[in-house]
Every structure is written in structure tokens, then in C-alpha cells.
C-alpha positions in Angstrom: -36.8 47.2 -13.3 -39.8 44.9 -12.9 -37.7 43.2 -10.2 -37.6 46.3 -8.1 -40.3 45.1 -5.5 -38.9 44.1 -2.2 -35.7 46.0 -2.8 -34.2 48.7 -0.6 -32.9 51.8 -2.2 -30.6 53.6 0.2 -28.7 56.7 -1.1 -25.8 57.6 1.1 -25.0 61.3 0.9 -21.6 61.2 2.6 -20.2 64.4 4.0 -16.5 64.9 4.1 -16.6 68.1 6.2 -19.0 71.1 6.9 -18.3 74.7 6.0 -20.3 77.2 8.0 -22.0 80.1 6.2 -19.9 82.6 8.1 -16.6 81.0 7.0 -17.5 80.1 3.4 -16.0 82.8 1.4 -14.9 82.9 -2.3 -11.1 82.5 -2.7 -8.7 83.0 -5.6 -9.2 79.4 -6.4 -12.9 79.7 -6.9 -12.9 82.9 -9.0 -13.5 81.0 -12.3 -17.0 80.1 -11.2 -19.5 82.8 -12.0 -22.5 82.6 -9.7 -25.8 81.7 -11.3 -29.1 80.7 -9.9 -29.9 78.5 -12.9 -29.3 74.8 -13.2 -27.0 73.9 -16.1 -28.8 72.3 -19.0 -26.8 69.1 -18.6 -28.3 68.4 -15.1 -31.3 66.2 -15.2 -34.5 67.3 -13.5 -37.8 65.4 -13.9 -41.1 64.9 -12.0 -39.8 61.8 -10.5 -36.5 62.9 -8.9 -38.0 66.3 -7.9 -40.2 64.7 -5.4 -37.1 64.0 -3.4 -36.1 66.6 -0.9 -33.0 66.2 1.4 -33.8 67.8 4.8 -30.8 67.9 7.0 -31.9 68.1 10.7 -29.0 70.2 11.7 -27.4 73.5 10.8 -24.3 73.3 8.5 -22.1 74.7 11.4 -23.1 71.9 13.7 -21.5 68.5 13.9 -22.9 66.2 11.2 -24.5 62.9 12.1 -26.4 60.2 10.2 -30.0 60.6 9.2 -32.5 59.0 6.9 -34.7 60.5 4.3 -37.7 58.5 3.2 -38.3 58.7 -0.5 -42.0 59.1 -1.4 -41.9 56.6 -4.3 -43.7 53.3 -4.4 -42.1 50.4 -6.1 -44.4 50.9 -9.1 -43.5 54.6 -9.3 -39.8 53.8 -9.1 -40.1 51.3 -12.0 -41.9 53.9 -14.0 -39.2 56.5 -13.3 -36.6 54.2 -14.5 -38.6 53.6 -17.7 -38.8 57.4 -18.1 -35.0 57.5 -18.0 -34.6 59.2 -14.7 -30.9 58.6 -13.9 -31.6 58.3 -10.1 -33.8 55.2 -10.7 -32.1 53.9 -13.8 -29.1 53.0 -11.7 -31.2 50.2 -10.2 -32.6 48.9 -13.5 -29.4 46.8 -14.0 -29.2 45.6 -10.4 -29.1 41.8 -9.7 -32.7 40.3 -9.8 -34.4 39.1 -6.7 -35.4 35.5 -6.3 -39.0 34.7 -5.4 -40.8 37.0 -3.0 -40.6 34.4 -0.2 -36.9 33.8 -0.8 -36.3 37.5 -0.9 -38.0 38.1 2.4 -36.1 35.2 4.0 -32.9 36.6 2.7 -33.8 40.1 4.0 -34.6 38.7 7.5 -31.4 36.7 7.6 -29.5 39.9 6.7 -31.2 42.1 9.2 -30.1 39.9 12.0 -26.7 39.0 10.6 -23.4 40.3 12.0 -22.1 41.6 8.7 -20.7 44.9 10.0 -19.9 46.4 6.6 -23.5 45.9 5.4 -25.0 47.6 8.4 -22.4 50.4 8.5 -23.7 51.6 5.1 -27.3 51.6 6.3 -26.7 52.9 9.7 -28.4 50.0 11.4 -26.3 49.2 14.5 -28.9 48.3 17.1 -31.6 45.6 16.9 -34.2 48.3 17.0 -32.7 50.0 14.0 -32.6 46.7 12.1 -36.3 46.0 12.8 -37.2 49.4 11.5 -35.1 48.8 8.4 -37.0 45.4 7.9 -40.3 47.2 8.3 -39.4 49.9 5.9 -38.1 47.4 3.3 -41.4 45.6 3.3 -43.7 48.6 3.3 -45.3 50.2 0.2 -42.6 52.9 0.0 -39.4 51.2 0.8 -36.8 53.6 -0.5 -34.4 55.4 1.9 -31.8 58.0 1.5 -29.1 57.8 4.1 -27.0 60.9 4.9 -23.8 60.4 6.9 -20.8 62.4 7.8 -18.0 60.5 6.2 -17.6 61.9 2.6 -20.1 64.3 1.0 -21.0 62.0 -1.9 -23.8 59.6 -2.9 -23.8 55.8 -2.7 -26.8 53.7 -3.7 -27.7 50.4 -2.2 -30.4 47.7 -2.3 -31.1 45.7 0.8 -29.1 42.7 -0.4 -26.8 44.3 -2.9 -24.6 47.4 -3.0 -24.1 49.1 -6.4 -20.7 50.3 -7.4 -22.2 53.6 -8.4 -21.1 56.6 -6.3 -21.8 60.3 -6.8 -20.2 63.6 -6.0 -22.5 66.3 -4.6 -22.0 69.9 -5.6 -23.8 73.2 -5.5 -23.4 76.7 -6.8 -21.5 79.3 -4.8 -24.5 81.5 -4.4 -27.0 78.6 -3.5 -28.0 78.1 0.2 -27.1 74.4 -0.3 -23.5 75.1 -0.9 -22.7 74.9 2.9 -23.8 71.3 2.7 -22.0 70.6 -0.6 -18.4 71.9 -0.6 -17.7 70.6 -4.1 -18.2 73.5 -6.5 -19.6 73.1 -10.1 -16.6 73.3 -12.5 -17.1 76.4 -14.7 -13.6 77.2 -15.9 -13.5 75.8 -19.4 -10.3 77.4 -20.6 -7.1 76.1 -19.3 -5.0 78.9 -20.7 -7.0 81.9 -19.4 -5.5 85.0 -17.9 -7.1 84.0 -14.5 -5.4 80.6 -14.6 -2.0 82.2 -15.2 -2.7 84.7 -12.4 -3.6 81.9 -10.0 -0.5 79.9 -10.7 1.6 82.9 -10.0 -0.2 83.3 -6.7 0.4 79.7 -5.8 4.1 80.1 -6.8 4.4 83.2 -4.7 2.8 81.6 -1.7 5.2 78.6 -1.9 8.2 80.8 -2.3 7.4 83.2 0.6 5.7 80.8 3.1 6.6 77.2 2.4 10.3 77.6 1.6 10.8 80.1 4.3 9.4 77.7 7.0 11.2 74.7 5.5 8.1 72.7 4.5 9.2 73.0 0.9 12.9 72.7 0.0 15.1 75.7 -0.7 17.5 75.4 -3.7 20.9 75.2 -2.1 23.0 74.2 -5.2 24.3 76.1 -8.2 23.4 73.1 -10.5 22.0 74.2 -13.8 21.1 71.8 -16.7 23.6 71.5 -19.6 21.1 73.1 -22.0 17.9 75.0 -21.6 15.3 76.6 -24.0 15.0 80.3 -23.8 11.5 81.2 -24.5 12.1 84.6 -26.1 8.8 86.2 -25.3 7.9 89.7 -26.5 4.4 91.1 -27.0 2.8 87.6 -27.1 5.3 86.4 -29.7 8.0 83.7 -29.1 11.4 83.3 -30.6 12.8 80.3 -28.7 16.4 79.0 -28.9 18.7 76.4 -27.3 21.1 77.9 -24.7 24.2 75.9 -24.0 25.6 76.1 -20.3 23.2 78.8 -19.1 24.5 81.4 -16.7 24.5 80.6 -13.0 22.2 81.1 -11.1 19.3 80.3 -13.5 15.6 79.5 -12.7 13.8 77.1 -15.2 10.7 75.2 -15.7 10.4 71.6 -16.8 7.9 70.0 -19.2 6.3 66.6 -18.4 4.3 65.3 -21.4 3.4 62.3 -23.5 5.7 62.0 -26.5 3.1 59.9 -28.5 5.8 58.6 -30.9 8.9 60.0 -32.4 9.2 63.8 -32.0 8.8 65.9 -35.1 11.2 68.5 -33.7 14.2 67.4 -31.7 17.8 68.2 -31.0 20.3 65.8 -32.8 24.0 66.1 -33.8 22.7 67.6 -37.1 20.4 70.2 -35.6 22.1 71.3 -32.4 24.0 74.2 -34.1 20.8 75.6 -35.8 18.8 75.2 -32.5 21.3 77.4 -30.7 20.5 80.1 -33.1 16.8 79.8 -33.2 13.9 77.3 -33.2 10.9 78.3 -35.3 8.0 78.6 -32.8 5.4 77.6 -35.5 7.3 74.4 -36.3 7.0 73.1 -32.8 4.2 70.8 -32.0 1.3 72.1 -30.0 2.2 70.8 -26.5 5.7 72.3 -26.8 4.1 75.7 -27.9 1.8 75.6 -25.1 4.6 74.9 -22.6 6.5 77.9 -23.9 3.4 80.1 -23.5 2.8 79.0 -19.9 6.5 79.5 -19.0 6.3 83.2 -20.3 2.8 83.9 -18.8 4.0 82.8 -15.3 7.0 85.2 -15.6 9.8 82.7 -16.3 12.4 82.8 -19.0 13.7 79.2 -19.4 12.3 75.7 -19.8 13.9 72.3 -20.0 12.3 69.9 -22.6 13.9 66.5 -23.0 13.6 66.2 -26.8 15.2 69.7 -27.3 17.7 69.6 -24.5 19.2 66.2 -24.9 21.0 65.2 -28.2 18.7 62.4 -29.2 21.0 60.4 -31.4 24.1 60.6 -29.1 24.1 57.6 -26.7 26.8 59.2 -24.6 24.9 62.4 -24.2 21.7 60.5 -23.5 23.4 58.5 -20.7 25.0 61.6 -19.2 21.8 63.7 -19.2 19.6 60.9 -17.9 22.1 60.6 -15.0 21.2 64.3 -14.0 17.4 63.9 -14.4 17.0 63.9 -10.7 18.7 67.3 -10.3 16.9 68.7 -13.4 13.4 68.2 -12.0 14.3 68.5 -8.4 15.8 72.0 -8.7 13.4 73.3 -11.4 11.2 76.1 -10.0 8.2 74.3 -11.4 7.2 71.3 -13.6 4.4 71.9 -16.1 2.4 68.7 -16.6 0.6 68.4 -20.0 -1.7 65.9 -18.4 -4.7 66.2 -20.8 -2.5 65.8 -24.1 -2.4 62.3 -25.5 0.6 63.3 -27.6 3.0 66.1 -28.3 0.8 67.3 -31.1 -2.4 67.7 -29.0 -1.6 70.7 -26.8 -3.2 71.3 -23.4 -4.4 75.0 -23.3 -7.4 74.5 -25.5 -11.0 74.6 -24.2 -11.7 71.6 -22.0 -14.0 69.0 -23.4 -14.7 67.1 -20.0 -18.2 65.7 -19.8 -19.7 63.4 -17.1 -19.9 59.8 -18.1 -23.6 59.7 -17.1 -26.3 62.3 -16.8 -26.1 64.2 -13.6 -29.2 65.0 -11.7 -30.4 67.8 -9.4 -32.2 67.3 -6.0 -33.8 69.8 -3.7 -32.3 70.5 -0.3 -34.2 72.2 2.5 -32.3 73.8 5.5 -33.5 73.7 9.1 -34.7 77.2 8.7 -36.9 76.3 5.6 -34.6 77.8 3.0 -34.6 75.8 -0.3 -31.6 75.1 -2.4 -30.4 72.7 -5.0 -27.6 70.1 -5.1 -26.3 68.4 -8.2 -25.1 64.8 -8.2 -22.6 63.5 -10.7 -21.2 60.0 -11.2 -18.0 59.9 -9.0 -16.1 58.2 -11.9 -16.6 61.3 -14.0 -14.2 63.0 -11.6 -11.6 60.3 -11.8 -9.5 62.5 -14.2 -6.2 61.0 -13.0 -7.1 57.7 -14.6 -8.6 59.4 -17.7 -5.7 61.7 -18.3 -3.1 60.0 -20.5 -0.1 61.4 -18.7 -0.9 59.2 -15.7 -0.3 56.0 -17.7 3.2 56.8 -18.7 6.2 55.5 -16.7 8.7 58.2 -17.6 6.2 60.9 -16.5 5.7 59.1 -13.2 9.4 59.7 -12.5 9.5 63.2 -13.6 6.6 64.3 -11.5 7.7 62.4 -8.4 11.1 64.1 -8.6 9.5 67.5 -9.0 9.4 69.8 -6.0 6.3 71.6 -7.5 4.0 70.6 -10.2 1.3 72.6 -12.0 -1.0 70.0 -13.6 -3.1 71.0 -16.6 -5.7 68.2 -16.3 -8.8 67.6 -18.4 -10.9 69.2 -15.8 -8.9 71.8 -13.9 -5.5 73.2 -13.1 -4.0 71.7 -10.1 -1.0 72.7 -8.0 1.2 70.3 -5.9 4.1 71.1 -3.7 5.6 69.4 -0.6 3.2 71.3 1.6 -0.2 71.7 -0.1 -2.4 70.9 -3.1 -4.6 73.4 -4.8 -6.9 73.6 -7.8 -8.6 76.4 -9.7 -12.1 74.8 -9.4 -12.3 75.4 -5.6 -12.4 71.8 -4.7 -11.1 70.9 -1.2 -7.9 69.0 -1.5 -7.1 66.3 1.1 -4.1 66.3 3.3 -1.4 64.5 1.2 -0.4 60.9 2.1 2.4 58.7 1.1 1.1 56.9 -2.1 -0.9 59.8 -3.5 -0.8 60.3 -7.3 1.4 63.4 -8.3 3.0 63.5 -4.8 6.5 64.6 -4.9 9.3 62.5 -3.4 10.1 65.3 -1.1 6.6 65.6 0.2 6.5 61.8 0.8 9.9 62.0 2.7 8.6 64.8 4.8 5.4 62.8 5.6 7.5 59.7 6.5 9.7 61.7 8.8 6.6 63.0 10.7 5.1 59.5 10.8 8.3 58.0 12.1 8.4 60.8 14.9 4.9 59.7 15.8 5.9 56.1 16.0 3.8 55.1 12.9 4.8 52.6 10.3 6.8 54.4 7.6 10.0 53.5 6.0 12.0 54.1 2.7 11.4 50.4 1.9 7.6 50.9 2.1 8.0 54.0 -0.1 10.1 52.1 -2.7 7.6 49.3 -2.8 4.9 51.8 -3.5 7.1 53.4 -6.3 7.6 50.1 -7.9 3.9 49.2 -7.8 2.8 52.5 -9.3 5.6 52.5 -11.9 4.8 49.0 -13.0 1.2 49.9 -13.8 2.4 52.4 -16.4 3.4 52.0 -20.0 6.7 52.4 -21.8 7.1 53.0 -25.5 10.5 51.2 -25.4 10.5 48.0 -23.1 14.2 48.4 -22.7 13.8 51.6 -20.7 12.4 49.8 -17.7 15.3 50.5 -15.4 16.2 53.8 -17.0 12.7 55.3 -16.5 13.0 54.9 -12.7 16.8 55.5 -12.4 16.5 59.1 -11.4 14.2 58.2 -8.5 16.5 55.5 -7.5 19.4 57.9 -7.7 17.7 60.4 -5.4 16.9 57.7 -2.8 20.3 56.1 -3.1 22.1 59.3 -2.2 19.8 59.9 0.7 19.9 56.3 2.0 23.6 55.5 1.3 22.4 52.1 0.1 23.5 49.9 -2.8 21.2 49.7 -5.8 21.1 46.6 -7.9 18.7 46.4 -10.8 15.7 47.9 -9.1 16.4 46.4 -5.7 18.2 47.7 -2.6 20.8 45.6 -0.8 19.5 46.5 2.7 16.1 45.0 1.9 17.1 42.6 -0.9 16.1 39.3 0.8 12.6 40.7 1.9 11.8 42.2 -1.5 12.8 39.0 -3.4 9.2 38.1 -2.7 7.7 40.4 -5.3 4.8 39.0 -7.3 3.1 39.8 -10.5 -0.5 40.9 -9.9 -3.3 38.5 -10.9 -3.6 39.3 -14.5 -2.8 37.1 -17.5 1.0 37.0 -17.9 2.7 38.0 -21.0 5.9 36.5 -22.5 9.1 37.3 -20.9 10.9 40.0 -22.8 13.2 38.6 -25.6 15.8 41.3 -25.0 17.5 41.0 -21.6 17.1 44.0 -19.3 17.4 42.7 -15.8 18.2 39.4 -13.9 15.3 37.1 -13.2 15.4 38.0 -9.4 14.4 41.6 -10.2 10.9 42.8 -10.8 12.3 44.8 -13.8 12.8 41.4 -15.7 9.1 41.0 -16.5 6.1 43.1 -17.9 3.0 43.9 -15.7 2.0 45.2 -12.4 4.1 44.2 -9.4 3.0 43.7 -5.8 5.3 43.0 -2.8 3.6 40.5 -0.6 6.9 40.0 1.1 6.4 43.4 2.9 3.8 41.6 5.0 5.5 38.2 5.4 7.2 39.1 8.7 3.7 39.5 10.4 1.5 36.7 9.0 -2.1 37.0 8.2 -3.2 35.6 11.5 -0.7 37.8 13.4 1.9 35.2 14.0 5.6 35.9 13.3 7.3 34.7 10.1 11.1 34.1 9.9 13.4 34.8 7.0 15.3 31.5 6.2 17.6 32.5 3.4 21.1 34.0 3.7 22.7 36.4 1.3 26.2 35.4 0.1 26.8 38.0 -2.5 25.0 40.0 -5.2 26.4 42.1 -8.0 25.3 43.6 -11.4 27.2 44.7 -14.4 26.1 48.1 -15.7 25.2 49.0 -19.2 26.9 52.3 -18.8 29.3 53.3 -16.0 28.1 56.9 -16.0 24.6 55.7 -15.2 25.0 53.6 -11.9 21.2 53.5 -11.4 20.4 52.7 -15.0 20.3 49.6 -17.3 22.3 46.4 -16.5 23.9 43.8 -18.7 23.8 41.0 -16.1 23.2 40.3 -12.4 24.1 37.5 -10.0 22.5 36.7 -6.7 24.1 34.0 -4.6 22.1 32.7 -1.6 22.0 29.9 0.9 18.6 28.3 1.4 16.5 25.2 1.2 15.5 23.8 -2.1 12.8 21.3 -2.8 12.0 19.8 -6.2 8.5 19.5 -7.5 6.4 19.2 -10.6 4.6 22.6 -11.4 1.5 22.6 -13.4 1.9 26.1 -14.5 -1.5 26.7 -16.2 -3.4 25.4 -13.1 -0.6 26.8 -10.9 -0.4 23.7 -8.8 2.6 22.0 -7.3 3.1 18.2 -6.9 5.7 16.7 -4.6 8.1 13.9 -5.5 7.5 12.0 -2.2 4.8 10.2 -0.2 3.6 13.1 1.8 0.8 14.3 -0.4 0.3 14.3 -4.1 -0.6 18.0 -4.2 0.5 20.9 -2.1 -2.2 23.1 -0.6 -1.4 26.7 -1.5 -1.1 29.1 -4.3 1.5 29.9 -7.0 2.0 32.7 -9.5 4.0 32.5 -12.6 6.1 35.6 -13.5 5.8 35.3 -17.2 5.0 32.9 -20.0 8.4 31.4 -20.5 9.9 30.4 -23.9 9.8 26.7 -24.5 6.5 26.3 -22.5 3.9 24.3 -24.4 0.8 26.0 -25.9 -2.6 24.4 -26.0 -1.6 21.3 -24.1 -3.7 20.0 -21.3 -1.8 19.6 -18.0 1.2 21.5 -19.0 4.0 21.0 -16.4 7.6 21.6 -15.7 10.1 20.2 -13.2 10.8 23.1 -10.7 12.7 24.0 -7.6 11.0 25.7 -4.6 13.2 28.0 -2.6 11.8 28.7 0.9 12.3 32.4 1.8 9.9 32.7 4.8 8.7 30.0 7.2 5.8 30.7 9.6 3.6 29.0 12.2 0.7 31.0 10.8 -1.8 30.3 8.1 0.9 30.2 5.4 3.7 27.8 6.4 6.1 28.8 3.6 6.6 31.6 1.0 9.2 31.5 -1.6 10.4 31.4 -5.1 9.9 29.0 -8.0 13.2 28.4 -9.8 14.2 26.5 -12.9 17.8 25.2 -13.3 19.7 26.9 -16.1 23.1 25.2 -16.0 23.6 22.7 -18.7 26.0 20.6 -16.7 25.8 19.8 -13.0 27.8 22.5 -11.3 30.7 21.7 -8.9 29.6 21.4 -5.2 31.6 24.4 -4.3 30.0 26.5 -7.0 26.5 25.6 -6.2 23.6 25.5 -8.6 22.5 28.2 -11.2 18.8 29.0 -11.5 16.3 31.4 -13.0 13.3 32.7 -11.2 9.9 31.8 -12.9 7.4 32.3 -10.1 6.3 32.8 -6.5 4.6 30.3 -4.2 2.7 30.5 -0.8 1.9 27.3 0.9 -0.8 26.5 3.5 0.2 25.2 7.0 0.9 21.4 7.1 1.6 19.1 10.0 5.0 18.4 8.5 6.8 21.1 6.6 8.0 20.1 3.2 11.3 21.7 4.0 11.8 20.2 7.3 14.5 17.7 6.6 16.2 19.7 3.8 19.7 21.0 4.3 20.8 24.4 3.1 22.3 24.6 -0.4 24.3 27.4 -2.0 22.6 28.5 -5.2 22.9 31.3 -7.7 20.0 33.1 -9.4 20.7 34.9 -12.6 
């Protein structure tokens, strides 16, 4: 912190929206928070940060605008505050050190008169006068500034030449005058399975049934479909006598459970246990998450629930295939899906007292309104509220599918209970929920399709191809206990989209957009070995491990705005299914036959460089990305290389002249001319513009990728 002189501290309190005093009333979703005038013990207050008072120059009902608050601390006082462990100033103790004073001043002057829009946007210095004032403030004895703007009610901290990654959320108690400037309530509901939680869920369910489904914003159930098996809760006087029901009566309403298995299930239905399960399942023998799911089902007034380990015969491959083929309907037509988001495994449960704690010490600051009333806001590290990345359920691939298919989800997270349907999102902490967008976590497929329809009507970019590429990207970030489930774990989503689109599905790809989506790419992390067990053809993203991106989505409009042209032709494509009753499931093989231009090169796959076999240039300017570490590749050898074929997929007059696939020949004998060549995909390339295209004089060949 000794380096703090000459630094600019700017705290950006970003407003998302204003709530007037007249309109701010407690709702059902805020009833867990009991008003209190005391600051919780876990909010820091000290003599250093309590010298700071935020003074909005406008009433909360007025339109917000940016303003600055000059902090009263000198550089020496700020350094002492950090040494005294004040979290407001500790944030800057680890900031990058300044160079010499003269160098720092020169750097500051250069930045003040630079055209870096993002830098000045965060400091609200858009005119020369504002920049000069900023320069003066930065060099004065008390250089620290708090910037308040109207974008998002939160806190961001900056030095003049460096922006920290730290961001904060601003909250206030419901009875505090500051609450109209801080719409994020302090979370006080510590019991997930409280009577108030169940009552609130019932209210959300009733609202959706009466309002959303009647006006068509949430789908009505229009089918008599019922799962093959359901669990009857058997609730009476807070005791539970569950049993497995075969072919339930029609019509029947049911819940679904979405949860992390965490290994093999201690209680499951098999060919040996199905008969006894139809008589009774001992409630006490069930792992905690399943017990909690039965309790929630009963408490919200429902009788049946579908749980995969109990409703599918786990040691019967035919039953597994058959039931997995109906997954889309099971989750789609369920009244509600219960998400055990906070439970790491089936034995953990999700109704116990919440143990959420912020990742760093929150602190409290005073706020004075224009009419001189004084209140208090609390500021907490924004990452503390990123429960969707912290909750284990959001790292599991199967659960991603289950929740995307569900028309309504009640999410028991580590912080709050959340509700999601195709129309709205709610939570029991009283937090404002943003309007859903395509790509939101926990969004249902049906909500996304509704949004895409509205965007299409407004002429905005939105398409099933875009939605599918997002699905693959999100799905590929998540983990599978069994790598062979890659296609199975997304098959129900594919089935739902296939039935809506009338398109042919082939190992994770759609025929209507097959050529464009061939340009998938592994994200820039260290590749792992290609799976030993076959699960998809090499041209499918499902053939490798790791996060997937689709740069091909943007290839038609190049980075500099120039148009790109697809230069390959589809001859034929087909796959052989693992099981005929699961047309969207696992495959045994797949063949893709194309016409395109091929060019041979040497690929230094560690350095990811290509070298041509001609006199143009020794090295091609551009980038490559390997799909996986292939068997047979040398380890710990400098300049590791392989003979490779480059297949051009897009050509462009823009920055990138060509984009395409890296292929390796897999046929042991030269294939007859009429049959073409057989290849396996091993990577992706993107070449910078050249005076002469490396594919210019190449004739099209027929090739097959397996």
C-alpha cells in the first residue's frame, strides 16, 4: 500500500434502476427479511470507511445521473486504513505498483488526453474540462473519488491507470431510508425449507397457472402423456410412505427432481427391486436429497414426483433407452421441476440451514438523502452472489438438460429459493430479477423460443441455430460422470428442437446448418486426450472433451465487416445409431462426404503453426487450434509436427482469408478416385489475408470425414 501515492481511487456505485418511496412496498417475496435498524455483525465499520458519506444530489424518484463524491482521505490515511484491515482500502493494497513519480505523472497525463473510451466511461470524463479536473484531482492531496452512475447499482473500484476486477453489490435494510437507492435487500432467509418458503412457492405456482398459462405466455399442457412410472409421496401428518406407481392414472400431475447424483445411488430401482418398490420404499432409507424432494412435493400440495434413479430400471439397457427417449416429455409436461442446486450429492440434502457467507468482509457506508436523512448501505463483493457458479448443480451436464426442458423450475440454491418459468423469474430474497434473455442460466427452452419469436418479429437477430450453438457451448462447460453419455445427456433437448424444426439430427449437428457449424472450435484451454472409447465422428463437437465455441457463426460477416463465402459442398451425411429407439442418442459411427479444396502442410501442433510445401512462404500467418491430444503424437519432443491437410470452409476478402478444418488421412491405402479420400478431423485453422490465396489454384476434391 506504500505505492498508493498518485493513484486515483474511483468507486463506481452503479444503479440498475430507482424505486420511489411511494412505490416501494414489501411483497410476498420479501417477507423473509425482518426489518432491523442494526447493522449485522458481519458488516465491517471502522473509523476509516465511516468518514465516507454518499450524498446523491437527486431524489430517488428522479432520473439518475452520474455524480462524484470526493473521499476525505489523504494518501497517507488511505495507506494506514489498508494496514488497519479496512476492506474498502485493502482492495488497493494488491494493485499494480506505480513506476517513479515522474513516470506516473507522465502516464496519467497521457491517459487524460487519450481517446480510450472505456477508460473514461468508467470515470465519467467525456469532455476536456472533465479530464483536466480529473487530472487535478489525481495530483492533489486527497485524490480519491467515488463515482456514482445509473447503470447498475453496484460498486467498482479503479485507480487512474488500472481498473480492479473487484465489484460490489449495494444493499440496504427494508426500513432504512437508503433502501430507495439500494434495491438489493439483505438476505435474511436462512432456512430453505421454511413454511414461508413453501407458501411462496405455492403463490408463484398459482400465479403461473392463473395468469401466465391463461394468456399463453407459459404453455398449457395439451397432452395426456404420463411417465411410465412415478413415485407416490404418501404424505400424512408429516410422515411419508412412498412407493413406485406403474402406469399412473390419466390425467396426473407430477414434479420432477433435478439433482447431482454424486456417484452410484444407494437406493435405486433395478430388476431385483422393482417389485418391492411398487409395494413400498422406506423413507428413512432414502438419501437426504430424495427425502427433501418428497417433502417439498407434499408441502406444495402435490402427490407424485419423478426421480430418475427410482423411475428407471437402472440395470435394464432397453428400459434405460426407452425412458431416456421420453425425457423431453417427462420434464416438459411436469407441473414443476425441483432443483436441488445446493447439494453436492444425493446424500447432502437441500432444505437445511443455509451456510452462505460472502467471500470477503462486507462493509457499510453512510448515505445522506437530499432532505438530510441519513441511512446506511452495505457493500458486498459481487462474486459472493455468483451462486450459480458456486452451486454444484450448475456444473452437471445432465442437469443442464433437465432444467432447460422444464417449463417451470423452483431452484433451491445456496442463497435463496428462485422461481423460473417462461414468463418471469422470482426469488424469496426480494432481489429484482432482470428480464430473461436467450442464454440465461436456468432459462427454459420454451422461454427462449418465446423470446426468439418476439425478436424475430422485431427484426432482431435470433435463430434456432444461434440457440443450439449456445446450448452446445453451455453444455460443453459441464461435467459428466460417464464420458460416454455425451450425446445422451443432450438428446432430449435435441429431440424437442428436432420435432419443432423438422430437421435431421446427426451426432450433435443439424443438417440444415451442418456446413456452417463444422467450424466449431475447442476453447483456448489445454487439450486433453481424445476419448479412447468412440462416441461420435471426428467432425462432431461431441467427439472431444472440453468447452466448445462456434466461430463459424460469425464467419459469414467477417471481423472487418466484409462478407465471407462458404466454399464446401455437402454430398451426403449419415450416422449409425447405437439404439434405434433413441434417434437423438448415442451413435456407433458417422460419415460426412464433402466437396472442397484440400491443401497439404506440415503442422507443428505444439506451436500451432502451419508450414506449406511450396515456395510461397515458409510459414502461414494465422492461427490454429487442435481438437485434442491425439494418440501417436510424440511427448516431450521439440518441434513436434505432423503432415496435415487443410480443408477450406470459408473464404473471405476480410482480415481472415480462409477458415477451415485440419484433417489427417486415415485410409491405409490410397482410395480409388471415385471414392475420394478418408480423413479424421484434428483441428481448426484461421489464416490471415495474403496477396495470393493458398487455395487459389486448387481444384475441388471429394473427401469423406469419419
